[in-house]
C-alpha positions as CSV (number, residue, x, y, z in Angstrom):
1,Q,10.2,-3.8,16.5
2,V,9.2,-4.4,12.9
3,R,9.7,-1.5,10.6
4,L,7.8,-0.9,7.3
5,V,9.5,1.3,4.7
6,E,7.6,2.6,1.7
7,S,9.3,3.8,-1.5
8,G,8.4,4.6,-5.1
9,G,6.3,7.7,-4.7
10,G,6.9,10.7,-6.8
11,L,5.4,13.2,-9.3
12,V,3.6,11.8,-12.3
13,Q,1.3,13.2,-15.0
14,T,-2.4,12.2,-15.3
15,G,-2.6,8.8,-16.9
16,G,0.9,7.8,-15.8
17,S,1.9,4.9,-13.6
18,L,3.9,4.3,-10.4
19,R,4.8,1.3,-8.4
20,L,5.0,1.6,-4.6
21,T,7.0,-0.8,-2.5
22,C,6.6,-1.7,1.1
23,K,9.5,-3.6,2.7
24,A,9.4,-5.1,6.2
25,S,12.4,-5.5,8.4
26,E,11.2,-9.0,9.3
27,N,9.4,-11.6,7.2
28,I,5.9,-10.8,8.6
29,F,3.7,-10.9,5.5
30,A,3.4,-14.7,5.7
31,N,1.2,-14.1,8.8
32,Y,-0.1,-10.5,8.3
33,T,-2.5,-8.8,6.0
34,A,-0.7,-6.1,4.0
35,S,-2.6,-2.9,3.2
36,W,-2.1,0.4,1.5
37,Y,-3.8,3.5,2.8
38,R,-3.7,7.0,1.5
39,Q,-4.3,10.4,3.1
40,A,-4.8,13.6,1.2
41,P,-4.3,17.0,2.9
42,G,-7.3,17.8,5.2
43,K,-8.8,14.3,4.7
44,Q,-9.0,11.1,6.6
45,R,-6.7,8.2,5.9
46,D,-8.6,5.7,3.7
47,L,-8.0,2.1,2.7
48,V,-6.8,1.7,-0.9
49,A,-6.1,-2.0,-1.2
50,S,-5.3,-5.0,1.0
51,R,-3.9,-8.5,0.5
52,T,-4.2,-11.3,3.0
53,S,-1.3,-13.8,3.5
54,D,-3.1,-16.3,1.3
55,G,-3.6,-13.9,-1.5
56,K,-7.1,-12.5,-1.1
57,T,-7.3,-8.9,-2.3
58,T,-9.7,-6.1,-1.8
59,Y,-9.8,-2.6,-3.4
60,A,-11.5,0.7,-2.8
61,D,-14.1,1.4,-5.5
62,S,-12.1,4.4,-6.6
63,V,-9.1,2.4,-7.6
64,K,-10.6,-0.9,-8.9
65,G,-9.3,-1.7,-12.3
66,R,-6.4,0.7,-12.0
67,F,-4.4,-0.4,-8.9
68,I,-3.0,-3.9,-8.1
69,I,-1.6,-5.0,-4.8
70,S,0.8,-7.9,-5.0
71,R,3.5,-9.9,-3.3
72,D,5.7,-12.4,-5.2
73,N,6.5,-14.8,-2.5
74,G,6.7,-15.2,1.3
75,K,9.7,-13.0,1.7
76,S,9.1,-10.4,-0.9
77,P,7.9,-6.8,-0.4
78,V,4.4,-5.8,-1.0
79,Y,3.8,-3.7,-4.1
80,L,1.1,-1.4,-5.2
81,Q,1.0,-1.0,-9.0
82,M,-0.9,2.2,-9.8
83,N,-2.0,2.8,-13.4
84,N,-4.0,5.5,-15.1
85,L,-3.3,7.8,-12.2
86,K,-5.6,10.8,-11.7
87,P,-5.1,14.0,-9.8
88,E,-7.5,12.8,-7.1
89,D,-5.0,10.0,-6.4
90,T,-2.6,12.6,-5.0
91,A,-1.9,11.7,-1.3
92,V,0.6,10.3,1.1
93,Y,0.5,6.5,0.7
94,Y,1.1,4.3,3.8
95,C,1.7,0.6,4.2
96,K,0.1,-1.2,7.0
97,A,0.5,-4.7,8.4
98,D,-2.3,-6.3,10.5
99,P,-1.9,-9.7,12.3
100,E,-4.1,-12.5,11.1
101,S,-4.0,-14.6,14.2
102,D,-3.9,-14.2,18.0
103,Q,-0.3,-15.3,17.9
104,Y,0.6,-11.9,16.8
105,T,-0.7,-8.7,18.4
106,M,1.1,-5.7,16.9
107,T,-0.1,-3.6,14.0
108,Y,2.6,-1.8,12.0
109,W,2.6,1.4,9.8
110,G,5.2,2.8,7.5
111,Q,6.2,6.4,7.4
112,G,4.5,7.1,4.1
113,T,5.5,8.1,0.6
114,Q,4.1,11.1,-1.4
115,V,2.3,10.5,-4.7
116,T,1.5,13.6,-6.7
117,V,-0.5,13.4,-9.9
118,S,-0.4,16.6,-12.0
119,S,-3.3,17.5,-14.3
């Protein structure tokens, strides 16, 4: 069973930065799309950013130009660099891995890491 573990969350002031890290217990990101989602209290879980194994990225409109999803190489964790943070970015951030071929069938979620942006 693959485990995803997020870290890097915390409390930051408006305009500050944080870098979230998603580590997988196995080297899956060479064959999986990595995504970051977030869920604020009372709201649904929404996609923030995703990165395919070959490097294609997508971002929610609300974070374009401020957040960057990255992975250095085939065995590295997935990162979410968050800059110019706003109070509306406050949420629990989750890492997700989706298979990119029929060879793999499981989708994995991490346990989440809290990000709080104070005004």
